[in-house]
N, C-alpha and C positions, 0 to 999 in steps of 0.2 A: 545523934547524927550516925550514921553508917561510918564505920572504919576506913572504908576506901575514900571518904571524902575529908580525910583528916590526916595531919601530920604531927608527930609527937612534939616537936619544937620548931614550928614554922618561922621563917624570917622573910621579911619583904625583899624582894629581888627588884621590883619596880611597879610603878603604876602608869597605866597607859589610857588614853582617851578612847580607845575602840578596841573591840575584840580582836579585830584583824591584826593589829600591832601586837597585842598579847601573844597570840597564836603565832606570830611570825617570831618572837623572841623565844618560845619553847620549841619551835620548830628549828631554830639555830642551835639551840642547846642538844637537840635530838641529833642534829646532823654531825656533831662533834662527840659523839658516844656519850653524852651526858646520860647519867641515870634520871631520865625524865620521870619514873614513877614516884619521884620524890619531889614534885612540882604540882602545885594547884593554881589554877586559874580562878579568881573570885571577883564575881561582879560585885560592887560596892556602891552605896548611895543609891538606892534602889528607888525608882519614882514610877507611878502609875501614869501612862498615858492613854488619854481616850480621843480617838479621832471621830468625829461627828461625820457620819455619811449621809444622812439626809432627813427630812422631816418626815414624820408618819403620820399618815392619814388613814381613814378607813378603807379606802380602796387599796392603798399599798399594803396594809395589813392584810388584807383578803386575798389580794394576788400572791403574797409571798405565802400565805398559808396554802394556797391552791398549789403553788408550785412544788412546796415541800412535801405536800400531801401526795401529789402525782408521782415523783419520786419513790416515796415510800411505797406508794400503791404498785408501782411498776417492779420494785423489787419483789414484793410479797407476791404479786401476780407471776413473776418470772419463778419463783420458788414453787407455787401451787401448780403452774403450768406444766412442772416436771411430772406431776401425778394425774394430770387432766386426761379426760377421754380423746382419743386421736380425732384431730380436726377442731378440737374447741380450744386449743392452747391459745389462740390471738384473742379469742372471746373472753378467757380466763384473765389474761393479762390487760386486757382493755377495761373488764368490769372492775378488777383491782385496782387500777389507776383511777377510774371514776369514783370508786368508794374513797380512796385517799384523798382525792381533791376535795370532796365533800367534808370529809373528816378534818382535813387539814385547814379548810377556810373556817369550820365551826371552832376548831380548837383555837386558831389564831385570833379569832373574834373575841372569844371568852378571855383569853389572855390580856388582849388589848383593852377590853372593857374594865377588868380588874385594875388597870393603872389609873383610870379615872382622869387622864389628862395630866398626870405628874410627869410623865416621860414621852413627849410627843415627838421623838426624834430616835435615829437608830446610830448605832456605834459600834466601834470594835475597841476593845481595850488591850493593853500590853504592859506588862512590868519591865521594865528597862533600867539597867544599871546606868550611872554616871560614868564611871569608870571601871578599869578592870586592873585588879592587884594580881601579881605573880608573886606566888610564895613558894619558897624552897625549905626544904628541911636543913636546919642549921648547920650540920655537917658538911654540907654540899654548896653553902652559900659563897664562900671565897672562890671555888671553881666557876659556879655559875656567873659570878660578876666578871671574873677575868674572860670567859667566853663572850659575854654580851657586849664588852666593849670593843670586840672585833666585829660586831655587827654593823653594816654599813647604814648609816643613818639614825644609829642608835644613840643618844643623847646621854652622857653621864649624870645629868641631872634627873634622869629618871629613877635613880636609885633611891 
């Protein structure tokens, strides 16, 4: 692990249910001239969350492939258009977009065909911590605890 993401002798200052509360605690320390370079916020109890966004069909797969292919084609067309003959810029961008649409549809169809129905849904995934622990270098623990007790809404049970 990179040295910037570690402390020599870290001690737990508190555990928080969400990142905003952990950030608020660190911000409170910073506002009171605490050496916050001796603090780490660590997400713990990681879990993977997958949100199903819809059912996949051949039509949806092909349309999504066309859409992403068009965007790629437009990007390539704009780059190629910089070097196109005068008056042919629009045709260059349009033909690149059309080529991208065909390429995207074919590529998406090949990818979907290889799943053989094992994944007929679309989703997004995220790794999310269940809680956040604020760690502080051991030599600064007492001062940090004294400062956090002054934080409005802070409960001593979070130590």
